[in-house]
N, C-alpha and C positions, 0 to 999 in steps of 0.2 A: 475419580479416580485415582488409585493410589499411584504412586511415582516411587519408583526404586530408589532407595538409597545411596546405594552404590552401582554407580553405572559401567567403570572398569572392571567390576567383576563380573556383573551378569553380561557383560561382552566376554568376559574369559569362559562364562560358562558355556556360550555360546559355541566358541573353539573347540571345549571338550566333548560336546554335545554330538551324537550320529543323527542326522536330518534327512528326511524324503519329502518331497515335493509328492503332494497325496493328490490334489485338485487346484484347478485355479477355474474360478465362475466370473464372466465379463457382464457387465449389467447396463446395457447402449440406452440410452434414452428412457431410463424409468421413471414413470411417476406422470406421465404429461397425461393432462385430462383424468388421470384415473385414482389419485392418491392409495393408491394398492401398497400392500405391505409386502415384504419379500422376508420370507424368515428363513434361516439357518439354523442349526443345533449342531453342537459337537461335543465330543466326549470322547474318551479315551477307546471305545472300543472299533470304531467303523477301521476295515480296512486291514483288518486284521484276520485270515484265514486260520482254521485250524492247521499246527503245525509249523507256522509262518511266522511264531514271534521270534525276535530279536533274541541271539545268545546273550542273556544279561539278566544280572539279578535284580535289575529294575524293571518297571516296564515302562512300554514307552505311551506318550499320550500325543494326544492333538490339539493342535493350536492353529491361530488363523491372523492373517493381518488384512485389512481392509484398507484399500487405497481408494479416494475419492479422488479421481481426477477432473472432475466439471462440476456444478451446481451445487447446489445446498440440500443435504437429507435428513432426516430425522434418525436415531438410532438407539434403539433399543439393546442396552444390552446390562446383565445382570441387574433388571429391576431399576436399572438407571436409564435416563435419557438424556442422550447427547444432539446437540443442534449444531451439525457441523455442513463450514462452506469449504470447497474447494481451494488448494489442494489439502488434503489432511489425510494423516494414515493412525488406523488403530489398531492395536494387536488386544485378543484375546486366547486367553488361554484356556483347559479342557473345562468340558462342563459349559462351555458358552454357550449361551443362547442368544442370538442376533436377531434384530427385525430392522426393517428399512421403511421408511415412507418419506414422499415427498412432504414439502411443509403446504402447499395447496396444488390448485388445479393447474395453476400456470408454471409450475418450476416442473425441469424434468433433472435428473443426473447420471451419471457416470462413472463407475468405480468398478475395481477386480477385488474378487473373494480369493486370497490365495491359501489353502488348507496346508497343513503341514504335519507330518510325525518325526517325534522327536523323542530320542533316548538318552536320557543326562547322566550324565557320568557319576553323579551321587546321587542322593534325597536332596541335599541340601540343595544343588543343582536345578533338582527338580523343581523344588518352591519358587526360586527364580526367575524360571525359565515360563510357568504358568499367570507370572504377573499381568495385569492388562496395564495397558499406557497408551496415553494419544499424544499427538501433535500435527502442528503444520508444517510440513517439509520447507525446506529454504529453496531447493528445486528438484520439481518433481517430475522434469523429464527425464533423467536416468531411471528412477524408479519406474516411471509408466512404462520403459521403453522393454524392461525387464520385465514386465507384467505380460506384456503384449508377444512377447520372443517365447516365455512358455506358455502360453494359452496357445498361440499358431502352433508349436511344436507338441504340443501334450495331444490333439487333438488328431493328429499326422497318424494316420495308417504305419506307416516306417517305425520299426520296434529301433533304429537309431537314434530317429527324429525324437524319443519320448525319452531315450539315455538324454539326449543331447538337452531335453527341457531339466532334466535334472540338474546339471551342470549350470544351470540360472539360478536357481533357488539361494544358493551364499552368497552371491554376488550382488543378490537381491536383497537379504538379508544386510549383507556388510553395508550397504548403500544408506538402509534406515537408519541402523544403529549409529552409522557414522555421524546421519546430519543430527539425529537425535544427541548424540553427543555434543556436537557441535554447538547446538542450542545451548545445552546446560553450560557450556563452558565457556559461554561467551561474554564478553566482558562489556557489554554495550549499557548505553544509558538506561537506567532502572525505571527513570521518569519517560522518557521514549516509549518503553516497554511497556508501561500502566496504561500509557494512553492508547496505544496499538489493542492493547487487551480490553478497554473499555468500549472502544471503536466496534471491535467484533462483536463483543457483547450486545450492543446497542444495536447492530446490523441482525442479528439473530434474534433477540427479544423486543425487537420494534414494537411489536402488536401486544406485549404486557404491559402493565401499570410502570413505569420507571419514574423516579423522578433525584434530583439531585444529589438527594439526602441518602437513597438508597444505593448509587453508583458511589459515592464517598464513602461507604461504610464499606461495599464490598472489597473497596481497594484499601480499606484502614487510612484515609485518611480525612482530611476535612473539604466541604466543598468548595471553599473558595481556594482551596491548595489545586484541586483537580479540575475546579475552573480555570485555573492558572497554566496550569498545564499544557489543557486542552488549545487554550488562545496561541499561547505560544508558539504551540505546535500546527496548529492549523487554523487559526484565526477565528473560532467560535469556542462558542461554549458547549459543555456536555449535551445538555437540552434544546440548545439552538440547531447540533448537528443531528440530534433526534428527529426534533420539527423536518429538517432536510430531509431524513431518511424515509419517513412517513409519509412525506409528500409526493415524496419521489415515487415509492411503493404505490402510492393511490392512484397517480400517475398511469402508470402500469395497469393495474387493475381496471382502470375506466376504459382504457381502449384498448386491453385486452379482454376484460370479460364482460358480460352483458349485468353484470352484478347490481343491485339498486345502491344508492349512493349510502343509506343506514349500515347495511350489510358492508360495506367497503370501507365506511368509516370504523365498524368494529374491527375489521381485519387489519387494520392497522393502530389500531391502540385507543379509540376515542368512541365513549360508549353515546357520548351527545352529539348525533347527527349536525346540530345546529352550530355548534363549537368548532366541529370537523370543516364544515362548510365557512365559516369565516377566515378560519385558518387558511383554508388552502386556496380562497379568493386575494388573502391578502400577500401569499408567498408566489401566486401563478397570476393574478391579476384577474381569475376570471373564474367563477364558482361551477364547481365539480361536474354540474351537468351542460353547463356551456361548454367547458374545457372538451368534455367529450364528444357534444355535438359538434363544435366549430374542427377537431381533429379529425373526427371520421369523415366530416364532408371533403376537408382536404387531401385526406389519402383517398377519396373515392374520387375526385378531382383527377387525380396525376394517374390512379389507374387507367381509368379513361382514356386521360391523353397521352398516357406510353407505351407505345407499339410493341418496346422489346418486354415489358411486364406480361402483356397481353401472351407476347408469343409464348413465354414461359412454360405455361400449361400445355400446350400444345405440341411442344418440341422435347419439352426434358422433364423429367420425374422432380415432383414439388418436395420431396423428402429431402432431408437437411442429413449432411454426415454426421456421424458422430465427432468428437473432437479430438482433433492430432496437435500435438504441439509443433510436430515438424510441418503441420499442410500451414500455404497461403491462403488467406482469405480473402474474396474479394467482395468486397462489401459496397452497397450504395444507402446512403443515407437521404431520407427526403426530408427537406425542411418542415419543421413543425409536429411532425412526427419520430415519437420518442422510442420506434420500432427499429431494429437494422435489420436488414435482409439480405442473409449469409448465402450467396452461391457456390457450389462445389465446384472444381475444376470443370467438371466432363459439362455442368448444366452452363457454366459462364462461356467456358469454351464454344457451345453448339449455341448461344446466342452470337456470340462476337462474329462465329464464322457465317451465320445467315445473315447479320447486319452488314458485316464486312461486303457478301456478295451483294446487297442491295446496293451499296454504295457504288463497287466497281459496273455494274448493271445500270448506273446512273450516270456516272462516268460514260461506258460503253455509249450510251443515247447520246448523251452530249457530243461525244466524237463523232457520231455521226450525221449531226447537225451543226457542229460547229468547229470543229478538226481537232486535232489531236492533241492541243495544249489543256484540254480539261483535263487528263488522267495526271497533268505533273505534278499538282499538289496533294496527291493520293501518294504517290511514289516520293515525295521530296518527305512528308510526313511521316512515312513508314520508315526511312533511313535517319531523320532524324530520332524517332524513338530507340533504334538500333544503335546507334550512335551513342546517345544519351546514357542507356544503359549499361553498356559497354566500357563507360568512362567512370562509372560507379565500383571505387575501390572500397573494400570492406574488411576487417580484420578481428579477431576476436579479442574481447574484452571481461574480464572476469571481476564480477562482482557478486552482491550478496546474495542473489537469487541465482548464480551459476554463473554459466558461460555465455555470451551472446554475438552475432556479427553484428556489427557495428561502421559504418560508412568512415571512413578513414577523416575524412573532411566533411562531416553534416554540414547541410545549409539549411533544414527547416527542424529546429529544435523546442520541441516543446518541453520546459524546465519547471515541473510543480512545485518546487523549495527552493532552489539555487537561480535567484535571477541577476544579481550585481556581481557575480562572480563571473560569467557568460560574457557579461558586458564588459566588465573589465579586461577580456581580453579579446575584445573588439566583435564578439559573436552577439545581436540581439535576438532572444528567443521569438519564434511566432505567438510561442502561449506560455501563458503562468497561471496561476489561481489565484484569487480576489487576495484572497492573504498577502501574497506576494506585492501583486499590485499596487496594495495600499501603503507600500514604503516608499517614505515622503524623501530618502536619497536619490530616489532613480527620480531626475526631471525628465529625460524624453522617452517616452513611455509611446511613444507612437508605431504602428506594425506588430505591437505585443497586443494579442486577444486573451481576453478575462475569460478562461474556461470555468471559473467558478470557483465555490467549495460547498460541499464537495463537487471534486472536477465534473466534468460532464464527458463522457467519452466520444458523445457526437459533437461536441463541439471541438474536441480535437480531432478526431477522425476530418470533419472538414477543413481543418489547417494543412494537411496531406504532410505531416510529420516526417522525416527520415531518420529519427531519434526522439526518445523521448527520456526524460531523466528524473524521476522520483526518488523520495524516499522512502522507506518501507511503511511509514502513516498514511503519504498520500499517496500511497497504493493499494492499501487497505481501505480507503474511503471512496474508488471509483467504485463504479457498479460491476461487480466481474472479476473486481481486484487487478492483480498483476496480470494475469492470464489475457483480460478483455485489452487491456493494453498493449499487451506485445502482440495481439492479434493486428493492432493498427500499425504498428512500426515497432523497430527493435527498441526493446525497451531494457533499461538498467536501473537498479535502486542501488541508491549508496547510502550512508549513515549522514545523520544530522552533526555535525563534528560542532560548530558554533567557534569554528575555528578558519578566519579568513585564507591565514597562509598555506594550509594542508586543503583546505576547497578550493583556494587558486590554481595549486599546485595536479589536485584530482582532476579539475576541469580543462586544465592543461593536454593532461593527458588524454579526457576523453576526448576533445574535440580537436586535437590534432596540434594544437597551439602550446607545445610546451617552452619554444622560445619567449616568447608573449608571458607564460608565466614566470620564467626564469627571471625575466625583467623586471615584471610586476614586483615580485618579492623581494627581488634584490633593493630596486626605489624604496618600497615599504619599510624594511629592514633598517634602509638608512636616513627614511625621515623618524624612525623610531629613534636610533640612536641620535639624532638631531634634538630631537623633542626631549630627550632623557637629560640633556645635555643643558639645554634650555631653562629646565623649570629647577636647575639644581639650585640657584639661588633663593628658589622662593619656597624649599621644603626642607625642613627641619632632617636629620640624620633620624629615622626612627621613629618619625611620625606615622601614628596609622588613620588609616580610611575606613570608611563605610556607606554603602550605597543602600538606603530604604525608599523602598515605595509605600505611599498610603493609598488605599483603597477603598472607597468606601464602604468595605466589611472585613477588608483585613490588613496587616502589615505585613510585607515580605522584604528578607534580606537579600542581596545578590551577593553572588561568590563570584567566582571570575571566568565565567562562561560567556556572559550579554550584560545589560542593561549598563555598559561602561565597565563592568568588574572585569573584563580580558585586558583592556587595555589600561586599566589602572593596576591591577594587579600584576598580568601577565607581561605585558609589553613595558610601562614604564617602572616596572620592578617596585614600585609602592609595597608599602605593609598594611594588611587589611588588620581591624581590630581583633584581639585576640578571640573573640566570641564567635566572632565572623570566620577566621579561619578552620578554628576547632570544629564550630556546631554546621558551617557552612560548606566553606569549600572542601572538609576533610568530613563532615558527617552529610545528613540528609534534612537535615532543618532550613525552611526557608520561609515560611510563616512563623511570626512570633505574637504575643499579647505585650499591651500596653505596658502592663506594668515591669517587664522585662527589658524596654528599649533602652534603660541605662547601658545595659551590660552590654551592648550590642553597638555603640555610638560611639567612633574613636575620637580620634582628634579634630580631625575632617569628616566633613557629611556631605553627600550627595544626597538630594531630596528628589526624588519624582511623584509629585500626587496626581492622580488620577481625576478625570473629571468627575464630576459629583462627591468628592472627597471633601469637603470644603467642613463639613461637621466633625468627621473622624479626626483632621488636620488642629482643631480647637481641642480636640480632649488632648492630646500628645502635644501639644505647641509646649505645654511646662517643663514635661520632661525633655523635650530637646532643648529647649535654651538651659536648659541645668545641666548638660551633658557640655565634657570636654569641646566639641565642637559647636555650640551654643554660646558657651563662654566664651570662646575666642572670636565669633563673630565668621566662623567657618563652615557655615551651612551653605552649601549653593543649591539652587534649583536647576533642574533639567527637565527637558521635555521628555515624558513617557515614549510616546509614538516617536520619537526622535531616535530614542534608546534601546528600543524593542528589537529591530533588525540587526543579526550579525555576520551581513555578508559584508565582503568585501568592499564595496564601496562604502557602506554605512559606516563599517568601523574606520575607516579612511577618513570620512568625515567627524566620526565621532572623537576619532582622539587629535585632530584639530579642537573642537571644541571644548575638551575636557584640558587642554594644555595652555588653552588662551582664559579659560576660566582660573587656574590654577598660579598663572602670571599676573591677571588682572586681579584676583582678590589680593594678592600677597603686594601688589603696588599700593 
C-alpha cells in the first residue's frame, strides 16, 4: 500500500477541501460461521444528482475510511489482500473496490465503512487525497465514538440530526490524520517496532510457511539479529513464538470446531499431521485428540453442575452484544476451558437478580426455622461491597493508547514487562510473564503468578487485577491484543526505555508512589556518584571500553542501553571504543563478523559468553588476545543472564558487579 511522502502537505490539502459525509455502514458480528464476502464499490459518480454538482472547475470524487473495531478480517482492495487485526484504519480513494472476509468460520469482526464526497482545491490536491493508506491507530475509542454518532444521526428521520451527522465528519478525519501523523513522527525505538511488526505478521500469517530466514529477509536483517531482538523483548525467539501462536490457535479450533486433526494441522501451518501432533503434545502435555476430549468433558460436567449456566437459556437471550469500548464486561472463566463466556449487563443482571432472590428465599426460610440471625451475613456482605466500591478512587492517566481511568492506589497489579520497578517501590505485582519471572535479580517471587509467554488472558483474568501495565510488544502478544487486556482491567501501555531512573519515576506516578520513587532515584544517583569516585584510582583517563557477547551463531556488541552498557557509558561516564560509539551507540550495528573484532575492542573488554558458544569463543580467542584489552589483561567475564535485564533492581546489582570488577582487576 502506498505511503504518502509529505504527510503535512496531505493534512493541509484536507483543510482546503470541501467535504461531505455520503454514508456510513456498520458491520456487526460479520463472518460468524459464514465466511461471507461483503463487497463495496466506490467511484466518482454515486451521490450526484443532475444539477447538484458543486460550483467548481474540479470534479468531486468519492473516498472511504474503513475502521475495524474488533476481530480480524481480510480486505481486498485494488487487487491486493490485506490481513487486518483490530484496531485498524484503511483509506481508499475513488474507484476503490473493497471486499471483506473473515479469516475462517471461528472469527467474527465488527467495523464501520465511512463514505465521503470531497471537492479538492486543486488537481494536485485531488491526486494526494485519493491515495490509499492504512495503519493501526494508537487510540481507537475517539474514532469509534465518532463513527457511532455519525451512524446514529444519519439514520434519524430528523433533518437536524442528519445535519449534525455532517458536523462529525471533519473531527473524525482530524483524529485519524492526527494519529497517523503521530505514528509517523514518533522517535521510538526502531528495534522495538521491528519486533512488533514481526509479531503482527506472525499473528496474521501463522498458517503460511514461515522460516527464520524469511522473517529476517522481510525486515532486512540477519536471523541472529532478529532472534536477539525477539529474546530481548519477549524472551522467545521468532520461531518459538510462531509455535506458541500455532498451538494456541489449534487449541481454539479443537474446542470450537469439529474439524479433523489433519484439517486443524493444515489450518495452523503444518502439512504433516504427525509432526503437528508431536509438537502439540510437547507444548501441552496431551495429544490433540486427548486435549479435545478432556476439555469437552470438563466443560460438559461444569455446565451440568452449574445452575446459573442452565438458567441462562431460560431467562435471557444468548446473543452477545457488539463490542463497545465503554461497556463493562462481566466475564466467567472456567478452569481448563480456553473459551471465555461474556454476559451483557442485562443478561448478567437478570441472572444475579434471580440468584439473589434464591439466596434471600433461603435466608427467609432459615429465619422461619432458626430466628433472624440468618439474614445478617447477607446484609453485611452487601454493605461491605458498597463500602469497598465507594473507597476506590480513580484518576485519568495518559499513555501510548490514549487515556484510561486507573485506581489512585492500585492493589493488584499485573505488569507484563516491568517487575523490578514496582518491587523497588514496595509494590509486588500479582502477575508477570515468564520472561520477566526468569530475572535472577528478583529473589522473592512468592505471590507472583507466571502468566506465560505469550501472556495468557485467562490467567490474567483469574488474578482479578485492578490495573495492567504492558509494553506495546507484550500487548500485541496477548490473544485479542490491548482490547482483550482492557476488558479485564484498566490497561496502560508504556514504552520499553531500558532506563531504570525514567522507569522508576514513571511507575511512581502510575502506582501513586511518587515519594518512594523520588527517594529511590536520589539514593541510586548518590550511589552512582560514590562509585564514580571509587573507580577513579583504577581507571586511567581516556581508557575505552567494549561489551562483547559471543553466541553460538553470532557476535554482538552492546551499546549504552543494557548488558552493562548503560552503567559503563551513562552512569559511570566511561568512554566507549570509537567504533562502538559511532556504529552501535549512534548507529544501527549490533552484530559484527569475526574479522572486524579488533576494530571494536577497546582498552577494556566485558565479555559475555552464551551457553553452547564454546567453539565460537575458540574461533575468536586469538583476536581478543591480540586486542588492547587482551594484551593488558583487562578482559572481564560477565554472566549473560545476569546482565540481560535492565530493570531498576537488576541495574543496581549490575552496578555493584561492574564496580567490584574494575576495582578488583586493577588491584
